[in-house]
C-alpha positions as CSV (number, residue, x, y, z in Angstrom):
1,X,-60.0,43.6,26.4
2,X,-55.9,44.9,25.2
3,X,-56.2,47.7,25.9
4,X,-52.5,48.2,24.2
5,X,-54.4,49.4,21.2
6,X,-57.0,51.8,20.8
7,X,-61.0,51.0,20.5
8,X,-63.6,53.0,20.5
9,X,-64.4,52.2,23.5
10,X,-60.6,53.3,25.4
11,X,-59.6,55.8,23.0
12,X,-61.3,59.8,22.4
13,X,-59.3,61.6,18.4
14,X,-57.8,64.7,19.6
15,X,-57.6,67.5,16.8
16,X,-55.1,70.3,16.7
17,X,-55.4,73.1,14.7
18,X,-56.6,72.4,11.6
19,X,-57.1,76.1,9.9
20,X,-56.5,77.5,6.6
21,X,-52.8,79.0,7.9
22,X,-52.0,76.1,8.9
23,X,-53.1,73.7,6.2
24,X,-51.6,76.4,3.4
25,X,-47.7,75.8,4.1
26,X,-48.1,71.4,4.6
27,X,-45.6,70.1,2.0
28,X,-45.4,66.5,3.6
29,X,-47.7,65.2,1.3
30,X,-51.0,66.0,-0.5
31,X,-53.3,68.9,1.0
32,X,-56.2,66.1,0.0
33,X,-55.5,63.3,0.9
34,X,-54.4,64.3,3.7
35,X,-58.0,65.9,5.0
36,X,-59.9,63.7,3.3
37,X,-58.2,61.1,6.0
38,X,-58.7,63.4,8.2
39,X,-62.6,64.2,8.0
40,X,-62.9,60.8,8.0
41,X,-61.1,60.4,11.2
42,X,-63.5,63.0,12.3
43,X,-66.6,61.1,11.1
44,X,-65.0,58.0,12.3
45,X,-65.7,59.6,16.1
46,X,-69.2,60.1,15.9
47,X,-69.9,56.8,14.2
48,X,-68.3,54.8,17.2
49,X,-69.4,57.9,19.9
50,X,-65.8,58.0,20.9
51,X,-65.0,61.4,23.1
52,X,-63.7,64.6,20.5
53,X,-61.3,67.4,21.4
54,X,-60.8,70.3,18.9
55,X,-58.3,72.8,19.6
56,X,-57.7,76.0,17.3
57,X,-54.7,78.6,17.5
58,X,-54.9,82.3,17.4
59,X,-58.4,83.1,16.2
60,X,-60.2,85.3,19.2
61,X,-56.5,87.6,18.5
62,X,-57.6,87.4,14.7
63,X,-54.4,85.9,13.7
64,X,-55.9,82.6,12.3
65,X,-58.6,81.3,11.1
66,X,-61.1,78.9,12.8
67,X,-61.1,75.4,11.6
68,X,-61.3,74.3,8.4
69,X,-64.9,74.0,7.1
70,X,-64.3,70.1,6.0
71,X,-63.7,68.9,9.2
72,X,-65.6,71.2,10.8
73,X,-69.3,70.0,9.2
74,X,-68.3,66.2,10.3
75,X,-67.6,67.5,14.2
76,X,-70.7,71.0,14.1
77,X,-71.1,70.4,18.0
78,X,-67.5,70.2,19.2
79,X,-66.4,73.3,21.0
80,X,-63.6,75.3,20.3
81,X,-60.7,75.1,22.8
82,X,-58.7,78.0,20.5
83,X,-55.2,79.1,22.2
84,X,-52.5,81.4,22.4
85,X,-49.8,78.6,22.9
86,X,-47.8,76.6,20.5
87,X,-47.7,73.6,22.6
88,X,-51.4,73.0,23.1
89,X,-50.0,70.9,26.7
90,X,-49.9,74.4,28.0
91,X,-52.7,75.5,27.8
92,X,-55.2,74.8,30.7
93,X,-58.7,74.6,28.3
94,X,-56.9,72.2,26.4
95,X,-55.8,69.9,29.1
96,X,-59.3,69.9,30.9
97,X,-60.6,69.1,27.6
98,X,-58.0,66.1,27.9
99,X,-59.2,64.9,31.3
100,X,-62.6,65.2,31.2
101,X,-62.6,62.7,28.0
102,X,-62.5,60.1,30.5
103,X,-60.2,58.4,28.4
104,X,-56.1,57.4,29.4
105,X,-55.8,56.6,25.2
106,X,-55.9,59.2,22.7
107,X,-55.7,58.7,18.5
108,X,-53.7,62.5,17.6
109,X,-53.8,64.9,15.0
110,X,-52.5,68.2,13.9
111,X,-51.2,70.6,12.4
112,X,-47.4,70.5,11.6
113,X,-46.3,67.7,12.5
114,X,-43.2,69.0,14.1
115,X,-44.6,72.2,16.4
116,X,-48.2,71.5,17.5
117,X,-48.2,67.6,17.2
118,X,-44.9,66.6,18.5
119,X,-44.8,69.2,21.5
120,X,-48.1,68.1,22.9
121,X,-47.5,64.3,22.1
122,X,-44.3,64.1,23.5
123,X,-45.8,65.8,27.3
124,X,-49.4,64.0,26.9
125,X,-46.5,60.9,26.7
126,X,-44.7,62.1,29.3
127,X,-48.0,61.9,31.7
128,X,-48.5,58.5,31.5
129,X,-51.1,58.8,28.5
130,X,-50.9,56.7,25.8
131,X,-51.0,58.2,22.5
132,X,-51.4,56.8,18.6
133,X,-50.5,59.3,15.5
134,X,-51.9,58.5,12.2
135,X,-49.3,59.4,10.1
136,X,-51.3,60.1,6.7
137,X,-53.4,62.5,8.7
138,X,-50.8,65.0,9.7
139,X,-48.3,67.3,7.9
140,X,-45.4,69.5,8.6
141,X,-44.0,72.0,6.9
142,X,-41.4,69.7,4.8
143,X,-41.3,65.6,4.2
144,X,-38.2,65.6,6.1
145,X,-39.3,68.3,9.3
146,X,-43.0,65.3,9.7
147,X,-40.3,63.0,9.6
148,X,-38.3,63.9,12.1
149,X,-41.4,64.9,13.8
150,X,-42.8,61.1,13.6
151,X,-39.2,60.0,14.9
152,X,-39.5,62.7,18.1
153,X,-43.0,61.7,18.7
154,X,-42.1,57.5,18.2
155,X,-39.1,58.3,21.1
156,X,-41.8,60.1,23.4
157,X,-43.4,56.9,23.5
158,X,-46.0,57.5,20.8
159,X,-47.2,54.8,18.5
160,X,-47.7,55.6,14.8
161,X,-50.1,54.3,12.5
162,X,-52.5,55.0,9.3
163,X,-56.1,56.2,8.9
164,X,-56.7,53.1,7.7
165,X,-55.2,50.9,10.6
166,X,-56.9,53.4,13.0
167,X,-60.2,52.6,11.6
168,X,-59.5,49.0,11.9
169,X,-58.1,49.2,15.4
170,X,-61.1,50.8,16.0
171,X,-63.5,48.6,16.2
172,X,-61.8,44.4,15.3
173,X,-65.0,42.6,15.0
174,X,-66.0,42.6,11.8
175,X,-69.2,41.4,13.5
176,X,-70.6,43.6,16.0
177,X,-72.6,46.8,15.7
178,X,-68.6,48.6,14.9
179,X,-67.8,46.1,11.9
180,X,-70.6,48.0,10.3
181,X,-69.4,51.9,10.7
182,X,-66.2,50.3,9.7
183,X,-67.6,49.0,6.7
184,X,-69.8,52.0,5.6
185,X,-66.5,55.0,6.8
186,X,-64.3,52.7,4.6
187,X,-66.9,53.5,1.8
188,X,-67.1,56.6,2.8
189,X,-63.5,57.2,2.5
190,X,-62.9,55.8,-1.0
191,X,-66.0,57.3,-2.4
192,X,-64.2,61.3,-1.4
193,X,-60.8,59.8,-3.0
194,X,-62.5,58.6,-5.9
195,X,-63.9,62.1,-6.6
196,X,-60.7,64.0,-6.3
197,X,-59.0,61.3,-8.9
198,X,-57.4,59.8,-5.6
199,X,-58.3,56.5,-5.7
């Protein structure tokens, strides 16, 4: 198998700071479309049996609310790792959760692209871990800040992708059990987009 690809059996999915206070200022893309992509990838992780890491910021201190309900509904049993740090990699609990996945490849999602995603991605790449970022499932406070953050992550060695491509890369084989999961996930995403008039 090619370990340059981010498959269901060699990768974990990481969600960072998908909280109401972080979502509200996102201007780099349509928020509803972004959240369909986020929940689609969360659903993919569960169906594929992939490890999931979920982190929040400022909940214990009463600054921010917990994870957005639509994401939480897809991964109800995943513990939230709450932090004070902007850079998740500075938090020992987060680093420990990453290590405990037993994976070396990570599908990285977070708000905002330019801060709470770009910082840990750069750190993880420097540690020898592999990361891919589905850029239509993450958001920044402006299109410029998002685009510059994506460039920064690419320069650090991360791989840009899309939600659609990430789903395909996770399974690769239509004839496998994962192929049926991919078909189901694509169908679910399409139905969600149609509900919102985004299809």
